[in-house]
N, C-alpha and C positions, 0 to 999 in steps of 0.2 A: 144552517151555515156549517155546523160542526157535526152533523148527524151521519154523513156518509163515510165517516172513518178518516177523511182527509180534511185538514184545516186550511181554508183559504184566508190569508191575512186580510184584515179589513180595519177600518176606522169608521165610527159613527159619531156624528156631531149632533148634540141636542142643545137647543138654545131656548131660553126663556126670556121673552122681551115683554114685560108688563105694559099694558095700555091704559089701565085704569087706576094704577097706584104709582106711588113715587119710588117704587123699588127700582134698583139698578138692574140692567140685563145680566144674566148669568149664562155661562156656557159650559158644557160638559163634553168631554171626549172619551169615548170608549174604544180601546184599541185591543186588537187580537193579533198576536204575531203567529209563530208556528205552534206554540203549545199553550194551553190554559196554564195559569189563570188569566182572566181578562184584566186590563189595566183601565182603571177609571181615573180621569184626570178632572179636577174641578171641585168647586165652582171657579171658573176662570173669569177675569174681568173683561177679557176681549177674545175673540176667537184666535187660534193659533195661526190661521192662514193670512191674517191681515199683515 
């Protein structure tokens, strides 16, 4: 994504939704704007897009 010399802004959303435990779901968002460093948000209780 960033190896060509140009950075394309992006966001990645990771979610962990346990099926076999009583843990609550957790969500993480990885953002990249125009320049590094990357921004990591989380753990979040619910996704930002809700």
